N, C-alpha and C positions, 0 to 999 in steps of 0.2 A: 505494499498499500505505499501511494505519497500522499503524507501529510504535510500543512504549515510550516513543520521541523524537519524535513526531510521524508527519507524511505525507513520502512519497519516492517513488521513483523505483526499480524493480529494478533496476542491475545487472549481477548475476551474482547465480551458484548453484552451489555448489562441498557433493561429498560429501564427511564429514570419514573419517578410519581408523575408528571406529565402526559407516559405514554410515548417520549421519544428513544430513543435509542443513540447510546454512543459507546465506541469503540474503544480497544484499550489495544495501544501499539507500541509494540517496542522497540527501540531504533536502535542502531549497532554499538552504544557506547552502552546498553543495559538499561536503559532510561525507559518510565513508560511514561505515556499520554494518554489521556482519553480525550477522545474528538468527536465531534456530531458528524451524522453521516455528509452534510453538506462539506466538512473540512477536509475528507480523506478521499480520493482516488485511488481504483487499482491499477497496480505497476501491471506492465508485461516483461513477461521474460526473457 
């Protein structure tokens, strides 16, 4: 996945109380960030 912070791997998907989904993405440094569906896009290998 590509995020606003760079490329990473999806490790978690959670629903928020409002019914939206957030996606946990781990980057190459091992840091995990949570992003909304609009802030990520699929990376092609």
